[in-house]
C-alpha positions as CSV (number, residue, x, y, z in Angstrom):
1,X,-53.2,147.7,-110.3
2,X,-54.4,149.6,-113.4
3,X,-58.0,149.1,-112.3
4,X,-57.3,150.5,-108.8
5,X,-55.6,153.6,-110.3
6,X,-58.6,154.2,-112.6
7,X,-61.0,153.9,-109.7
8,X,-59.0,156.4,-107.6
9,X,-58.8,158.8,-110.5
10,X,-62.6,158.6,-110.9
11,X,-63.2,159.3,-107.2
12,X,-60.8,162.3,-107.4
13,X,-62.7,163.8,-110.4
14,X,-66.0,163.4,-108.5
15,X,-64.7,165.3,-105.5
16,X,-63.4,168.1,-107.7
17,X,-66.8,168.4,-109.3
18,X,-68.5,168.5,-105.9
19,X,-66.0,171.2,-104.8
20,X,-66.8,173.4,-107.8
21,X,-70.5,172.9,-107.3
22,X,-70.2,173.9,-103.6
23,X,-68.4,177.1,-104.5
24,X,-71.4,178.3,-106.6
25,X,-73.5,178.5,-103.4
26,X,-72.8,180.7,-100.4
27,X,-75.0,178.5,-98.4
28,X,-74.5,174.8,-98.8
29,X,-77.9,173.1,-98.8
30,X,-78.3,169.9,-96.8
31,X,-79.0,167.9,-99.9
32,X,-75.6,169.0,-101.3
33,X,-73.8,167.7,-98.2
34,X,-75.8,164.5,-98.4
35,X,-74.7,164.1,-102.0
36,X,-71.1,164.7,-101.1
37,X,-71.2,162.1,-98.4
38,X,-72.8,159.7,-100.7
39,X,-70.1,160.2,-103.4
40,X,-67.4,159.8,-100.8
41,X,-69.0,156.7,-99.4
42,X,-69.2,155.2,-103.0
43,X,-65.6,156.2,-103.6
44,X,-64.4,154.6,-100.4
45,X,-66.3,151.4,-101.2
46,X,-64.7,151.3,-104.6
47,X,-61.3,151.9,-103.0
48,X,-62.0,149.1,-100.6
49,X,-62.9,146.7,-103.3
50,X,-59.9,147.7,-105.3
51,X,-57.7,147.2,-102.3
52,X,-59.0,143.7,-101.8
53,X,-58.4,142.9,-105.5
54,X,-54.9,144.3,-105.1
55,X,-54.2,142.2,-102.1
56,X,-55.5,139.1,-103.9
57,X,-53.3,139.9,-106.9
58,X,-50.3,140.5,-104.6
59,X,-50.9,137.2,-102.9
60,X,-51.0,135.4,-106.3
61,X,-47.7,137.2,-107.2
62,X,-46.2,136.0,-104.0
63,X,-47.3,132.4,-104.6
64,X,-46.0,132.6,-108.2
65,X,-42.7,134.0,-107.0
66,X,-42.5,131.2,-104.5
67,X,-43.0,128.6,-107.2
68,X,-40.5,130.3,-109.4
69,X,-38.0,130.3,-106.5
70,X,-38.6,126.6,-105.9
71,X,-38.1,125.9,-109.6
72,X,-35.0,128.0,-109.6
73,X,-33.5,126.2,-106.6
74,X,-34.5,122.9,-108.2
75,X,-32.7,123.9,-111.5
76,X,-29.7,125.1,-109.5
77,X,-29.5,121.8,-107.7
78,X,-29.7,119.9,-111.0
79,X,-27.2,122.3,-112.5
80,X,-24.7,121.8,-109.6
81,X,-25.3,118.1,-109.2
82,X,-25.1,117.2,-113.0
83,X,-22.4,114.5,-113.4
84,X,-21.2,116.1,-116.7
85,X,-19.8,119.6,-117.2
86,X,-22.6,122.1,-117.7
87,X,-22.0,125.7,-118.8
88,X,-24.0,128.7,-119.7
89,X,-22.4,131.2,-122.1
90,X,-23.4,134.4,-123.8
91,X,-24.0,134.6,-127.5
92,X,-20.2,134.9,-128.3
93,X,-19.2,131.9,-126.1
94,X,-18.1,133.7,-122.9
95,X,-18.8,131.6,-119.8
96,X,-21.4,133.1,-117.5
97,X,-22.2,130.0,-115.3
98,X,-20.5,126.7,-114.6
99,X,-21.2,123.8,-112.4
100,X,-18.9,121.7,-110.1
101,X,-18.3,119.1,-112.9
102,X,-17.0,121.9,-115.2
103,X,-14.5,122.9,-112.5
104,X,-13.1,119.3,-112.4
105,X,-13.2,118.8,-116.2
106,X,-11.2,122.0,-117.0
107,X,-9.1,121.9,-113.7
108,X,-10.1,125.5,-113.0
109,X,-11.9,127.0,-110.0
110,X,-15.3,128.4,-110.8
111,X,-14.5,132.1,-110.2
112,X,-11.7,131.8,-112.8
113,X,-14.0,130.1,-115.3
114,X,-16.5,132.9,-115.3
115,X,-15.9,135.5,-118.0
116,X,-13.5,133.3,-119.9
117,X,-14.2,132.4,-123.5
118,X,-14.9,128.7,-123.9
119,X,-12.6,128.7,-126.9
120,X,-9.5,129.0,-124.7
121,X,-10.2,125.4,-123.5
122,X,-10.1,124.1,-127.1
123,X,-6.8,122.9,-128.5
124,X,-5.1,125.6,-130.7
125,X,-5.5,123.6,-133.9
126,X,-9.3,123.4,-133.6
127,X,-10.1,126.9,-132.2
128,X,-10.7,128.5,-135.6
129,X,-13.2,125.7,-136.5
130,X,-14.8,126.0,-133.0
131,X,-15.4,129.7,-133.5
132,X,-16.9,129.1,-136.9
133,X,-19.2,126.5,-135.5
134,X,-20.2,128.8,-132.7
135,X,-21.1,131.5,-135.3
136,X,-23.3,129.0,-137.1
137,X,-25.1,128.0,-133.8
138,X,-26.9,131.4,-133.8
139,X,-28.8,130.4,-136.9
140,X,-28.7,126.6,-137.0
141,X,-30.1,125.9,-133.6
142,X,-29.4,123.0,-131.2
143,X,-26.4,120.8,-131.9
144,X,-25.8,117.4,-130.4
145,X,-22.7,115.2,-130.3
146,X,-20.3,117.9,-131.6
147,X,-16.9,116.4,-131.0
148,X,-14.0,118.7,-130.0
149,X,-10.6,118.2,-128.6
150,X,-10.6,120.0,-125.3
151,X,-7.5,121.2,-123.4
152,X,-7.9,121.6,-119.6
153,X,-5.4,123.6,-117.5
154,X,-2.1,121.7,-116.8
155,X,-3.5,118.5,-118.2
156,X,-3.5,116.6,-121.4
157,X,-6.1,117.2,-124.0
158,X,-9.1,114.9,-124.4
159,X,-11.9,114.2,-126.9
160,X,-15.2,115.7,-125.7
161,X,-18.7,115.3,-127.0
162,X,-20.6,118.6,-126.8
163,X,-24.4,119.2,-126.9
164,X,-25.5,122.8,-127.3
165,X,-28.9,124.5,-127.0
166,X,-29.7,128.2,-127.4
167,X,-31.0,130.5,-124.6
168,X,-33.5,132.9,-126.2
169,X,-35.2,136.1,-125.3
170,X,-39.0,136.7,-125.5
171,X,-38.9,137.4,-129.3
172,X,-37.0,134.2,-129.8
173,X,-33.5,135.7,-130.5
174,X,-30.5,133.8,-129.2
175,X,-28.9,135.6,-126.3
176,X,-26.7,132.7,-125.1
177,X,-26.1,129.0,-125.1
178,X,-26.2,126.0,-122.7
179,X,-23.4,123.6,-123.0
180,X,-23.2,119.9,-121.9
181,X,-19.6,118.6,-122.3
182,X,-18.7,115.0,-121.8
183,X,-15.2,113.5,-121.7
184,X,-15.4,110.5,-124.1
185,X,-11.8,109.3,-123.8
186,X,-12.9,106.1,-122.2
187,X,-15.5,105.6,-125.0
188,X,-12.9,106.2,-127.6
189,X,-10.5,103.7,-126.0
190,X,-13.3,101.1,-125.6
191,X,-14.2,101.6,-129.3
192,X,-10.6,101.2,-130.3
193,X,-10.3,98.1,-128.2
194,X,-13.5,96.7,-129.8
195,X,-12.2,97.4,-133.3
196,X,-8.9,95.7,-132.5
197,X,-10.7,92.7,-131.1
198,X,-12.9,92.6,-134.2
199,X,-9.8,92.7,-136.4
200,X,-8.1,90.0,-134.3
201,X,-11.2,87.8,-134.5
202,X,-11.4,88.3,-138.3
203,X,-7.7,87.6,-138.6
204,X,-8.2,84.4,-136.6
205,X,-11.0,83.3,-138.8
206,X,-9.0,84.1,-141.9
207,X,-6.0,82.2,-140.7
208,X,-8.2,79.3,-139.6
209,X,-9.9,79.1,-143.0
210,X,-6.6,79.6,-144.8
211,X,-5.1,76.6,-142.9
212,X,-8.1,74.5,-143.7
213,X,-7.9,75.3,-147.4
214,X,-4.1,74.9,-147.4
215,X,-4.5,71.5,-145.7
216,X,-7.0,70.5,-148.3
217,X,-4.9,71.7,-151.3
218,X,-1.8,70.0,-150.0
219,X,-3.5,66.7,-149.1
220,X,-4.4,65.9,-152.7
221,X,-0.9,66.1,-154.1
222,X,0.6,64.4,-151.1
223,X,-1.9,61.5,-151.5
224,X,-0.8,61.3,-155.1
225,X,2.9,61.2,-154.2
226,X,2.2,58.5,-151.6
227,X,0.2,56.4,-154.0
228,X,2.8,56.6,-156.7
229,X,5.5,55.8,-154.3
230,X,3.7,52.7,-153.0
231,X,3.1,51.5,-156.6
232,X,6.8,51.9,-157.3
233,X,7.8,50.0,-154.2
234,X,5.5,47.1,-154.9
235,X,5.7,46.6,-158.6
236,X,9.1,48.1,-159.7
237,X,10.7,44.7,-159.9
238,X,10.6,43.4,-163.5
239,X,8.4,46.3,-164.6
240,X,9.3,48.0,-167.8
241,X,10.7,51.5,-167.7
242,X,7.9,52.7,-170.0
243,X,5.4,51.9,-167.2
244,X,7.4,53.4,-164.4
245,X,8.2,56.7,-166.2
246,X,4.5,58.0,-166.1
247,X,4.6,57.5,-162.3
248,X,7.8,59.6,-162.0
249,X,6.2,62.2,-164.3
250,X,3.2,62.3,-162.1
251,X,5.3,62.7,-158.9
252,X,7.3,65.5,-160.5
253,X,4.1,67.3,-161.6
254,X,2.6,66.9,-158.2
255,X,5.8,68.3,-156.5
256,X,5.7,71.2,-158.9
257,X,2.1,71.9,-158.0
258,X,3.0,71.8,-154.3
259,X,5.9,74.2,-154.9
260,X,3.5,76.7,-156.6
261,X,1.1,76.4,-153.7
262,X,3.9,77.2,-151.2
263,X,5.0,80.2,-153.3
264,X,1.5,81.6,-153.2
265,X,1.3,81.1,-149.4
266,X,4.6,83.0,-149.1
267,X,3.3,85.8,-151.2
268,X,0.3,86.3,-148.9
269,X,2.6,86.1,-145.9
270,X,4.6,89.0,-147.2
271,X,7.8,86.9,-147.4
272,X,10.4,89.1,-149.1
273,X,12.5,86.2,-150.5
274,X,9.4,85.0,-152.4
275,X,8.2,88.4,-153.6
276,X,11.4,90.3,-154.4
277,X,11.2,91.6,-158.0
278,X,13.7,89.3,-159.8
279,X,13.4,90.4,-163.4
280,X,14.8,88.4,-166.3
281,X,14.7,88.4,-170.1
282,X,12.4,85.7,-171.6
283,X,10.7,84.7,-174.8
284,X,7.3,85.5,-173.5
285,X,5.3,83.7,-176.2
286,X,7.1,80.4,-175.5
287,X,6.9,81.0,-171.8
288,X,3.1,81.3,-172.0
289,X,2.8,78.2,-174.2
290,X,4.8,76.3,-171.6
291,X,2.5,77.5,-168.8
292,X,-0.6,76.4,-170.8
293,X,0.9,72.9,-171.5
294,X,1.9,72.5,-167.8
295,X,-1.6,73.5,-166.8
296,X,-3.1,70.9,-169.1
297,X,-0.8,68.2,-167.6
298,X,-1.6,69.2,-164.0
299,X,-5.3,69.9,-164.1
300,X,-6.7,68.0,-167.1
301,X,-9.1,70.5,-168.6
302,X,-11.1,67.7,-170.2
303,X,-12.9,68.6,-173.3
304,X,-12.4,72.3,-172.9
305,X,-10.0,73.8,-175.5
306,X,-7.4,76.4,-174.5
307,X,-6.5,78.7,-177.5
308,X,-3.5,81.0,-177.3
309,X,-2.9,84.0,-179.5
310,X,0.2,86.2,-179.4
311,X,1.0,89.4,-181.2
312,X,3.9,91.9,-181.1
313,X,7.5,91.4,-180.4
314,X,7.4,88.9,-177.5
315,X,10.7,87.2,-178.2
316,X,12.8,89.2,-175.8
317,X,10.8,90.6,-172.9
318,X,12.2,91.7,-169.6
319,X,9.7,90.8,-166.8
320,X,9.2,88.9,-163.6
321,X,8.4,85.3,-164.7
322,X,7.9,84.1,-161.1
323,X,5.0,86.4,-160.4
324,X,3.7,86.0,-164.0
325,X,3.3,82.2,-163.3
326,X,1.0,83.0,-160.3
327,X,-1.1,85.4,-162.5
328,X,-1.3,83.0,-165.4
329,X,-2.0,79.8,-163.4
330,X,-4.7,81.2,-161.1
331,X,-6.7,83.1,-163.8
332,X,-6.5,80.1,-166.1
333,X,-7.7,77.9,-163.3
334,X,-10.7,80.1,-162.7
335,X,-11.5,80.1,-166.5
336,X,-11.4,76.3,-166.4
337,X,-13.5,75.9,-163.3
338,X,-16.4,78.1,-164.4
339,X,-16.5,77.0,-168.0
340,X,-18.5,74.0,-169.1
341,X,-17.3,71.0,-171.1
342,X,-16.8,71.6,-174.8
343,X,-16.3,75.3,-174.3
344,X,-13.4,77.4,-175.4
345,X,-10.9,79.4,-173.3
346,X,-9.0,82.1,-175.2
347,X,-5.7,83.6,-174.0
348,X,-4.4,86.7,-175.8
349,X,-0.9,88.1,-175.4
350,X,0.1,91.4,-176.8
351,X,3.7,92.7,-176.4
352,X,4.3,96.4,-176.8
353,X,7.3,98.6,-176.2
354,X,6.6,99.4,-172.6
355,X,3.9,97.0,-171.5
356,X,2.5,93.5,-171.7
357,X,-1.3,93.0,-172.2
358,X,-2.8,89.6,-171.2
359,X,-6.4,88.8,-171.8
360,X,-8.2,85.7,-170.5
361,X,-11.7,85.1,-172.1
362,X,-14.0,82.3,-171.1
363,X,-17.5,81.2,-171.9
364,X,-18.5,80.5,-168.3
365,X,-21.0,81.5,-165.8
366,X,-20.2,85.2,-165.7
367,X,-20.0,87.3,-162.6
368,X,-23.0,89.0,-160.9
369,X,-22.8,92.8,-160.8
370,X,-23.0,92.8,-157.0
371,X,-19.9,90.5,-156.8
372,X,-17.6,92.6,-159.0
373,X,-16.5,95.0,-156.3
374,X,-15.4,92.1,-154.1
375,X,-13.9,89.9,-156.7
376,X,-10.3,90.2,-155.6
377,X,-11.0,89.9,-151.9
378,X,-9.3,87.0,-150.2
379,X,-11.7,84.0,-149.8
380,X,-14.5,85.8,-151.6
381,X,-16.6,83.6,-153.9
382,X,-19.4,84.7,-156.2
383,X,-23.1,84.1,-155.3
384,X,-23.8,82.2,-158.5
385,X,-21.1,79.5,-158.4
386,X,-23.2,76.9,-156.6
387,X,-21.2,73.8,-155.5
388,X,-18.3,74.4,-157.8
389,X,-15.2,73.7,-155.6
390,X,-12.7,76.4,-154.9
391,X,-11.0,78.4,-152.1
392,X,-11.6,82.0,-153.1
393,X,-7.8,82.5,-153.3
394,X,-7.0,82.4,-157.0
395,X,-8.0,85.9,-158.1
396,X,-6.7,87.4,-154.8
397,X,-3.3,85.9,-155.5
398,X,-3.4,87.1,-159.1
399,X,-4.3,90.6,-158.0
400,X,-1.5,90.6,-155.4
401,X,1.0,89.5,-158.1
402,X,-0.2,92.2,-160.5
403,X,0.2,94.8,-157.7
404,X,3.7,93.7,-157.0
405,X,4.6,94.1,-160.6
406,X,3.1,97.6,-160.7
407,X,0.3,96.6,-163.1
408,X,-3.4,96.8,-163.4
409,X,-6.2,94.3,-163.7
410,X,-9.7,94.9,-165.0
411,X,-12.8,92.7,-165.4
412,X,-15.7,92.6,-168.0
413,X,-18.4,90.0,-167.4
414,X,-21.9,89.1,-168.6
415,X,-23.9,86.5,-166.6
416,X,-24.4,83.4,-168.7
417,X,-22.1,84.6,-171.5
418,X,-18.6,84.8,-170.0
419,X,-15.8,86.8,-168.4
420,X,-12.8,88.7,-169.8
421,X,-9.9,89.6,-167.4
422,X,-7.3,92.1,-168.8
423,X,-3.9,92.4,-167.2
424,X,-1.6,95.3,-168.1
425,X,2.0,95.0,-166.9
426,X,4.9,97.3,-167.4
427,X,8.0,95.9,-169.1
428,X,11.5,97.0,-170.2
429,X,14.1,95.7,-172.6
430,X,17.0,95.5,-170.1
431,X,17.4,95.4,-166.3
432,X,19.3,98.7,-166.5
433,X,16.2,100.4,-168.0
434,X,14.0,99.3,-165.0
435,X,13.2,102.7,-163.4
436,X,14.2,103.3,-159.8
437,X,10.6,104.3,-158.8
438,X,9.3,100.9,-159.9
439,X,12.0,99.1,-157.9
440,X,11.3,101.2,-154.9
441,X,7.5,100.7,-155.3
442,X,7.9,96.9,-155.5
443,X,10.1,96.7,-152.5
444,X,7.9,99.0,-150.4
445,X,4.9,96.7,-151.1
446,X,6.7,94.0,-149.3
447,X,7.3,96.0,-146.1
């Protein structure tokens, strides 16, 4: 178009020059007329060429416009037929276009969606955060899987996954946004169901393993009782009492072992009658000595020596002896299992005014650093224990008992050197001095 304008302007200038030249002569010579006609013919030819070029350009524009229209119709069909809600807003989030899916999602007819801020379809509690995020979109750029709780008209709110991309002008400045909004209620529900199933499966596996371990742990003492009973039945006649008494002692010890196992099962089952915080006054030093002697009788530590050291005023301590038995027995059992023959196990008791400190030190395998965070998990066993038998319950039971007493347990370990477990438990001189918050805390842990 600019070329044609230039050519017309040149032809006009030439004609003006010819007119001025013709005015200088009263008589117009034939050669002047011939020159005029020649210039006019040239100008007309140039105009003809320019017209053809203009027609060709116009045809190209029409073709381009047709292609643009086809693309626009294609985009409009995609826009309308999109299965998810699709919106176009201006830079401040006011809706300018919406498809049929958006009508259904928000339960609002399209004419009433247009010119509405998208924020009005966000629940009130999240609108401020939504507007802040919208402000950031102008500089951050496209955003995918932005989760928002949407609120359609006259319906319950639902979780929505939003993908946003900017609409830009020629210089690249954002002038609006395209929004793809998906209702993910079904996905959320499916994920919740999947997680519940996973928890149930894990619980089933835990119960199954627990039953297997419990069956194994009970079978050994039951076999012992059965064997001792058979021996008494067969050979009690004429046998001296001195030979029968060890069998009775073994039966009593085995029954005591089974009772402890049952108590530990009830602790994990959350049985209140087994876990209620029954505190009593006790000579804690003698109590711990008794536990060590009982342990030696029950588990036969072999050539391992168990050394006990007590300090402080331990003669009249107010604590929960039932839970203390679980702590003492299971940690001492672990020290025994992972300490080689001819090694020492040291137990330290320190009684202070308001707390008891128990330390168990062995010279065993030690605990790998990667195992320390999982040490008190039920059924967890370290990666360096090899074929040493065990259930993975001992430390979990000890930790549960420490928690019920409102105490703390810590571990220090060096692989190949040994492990030290330190238990700190609160204590009081009388039952009246037991603070109400501790009582409440202990009971609440059983709920």
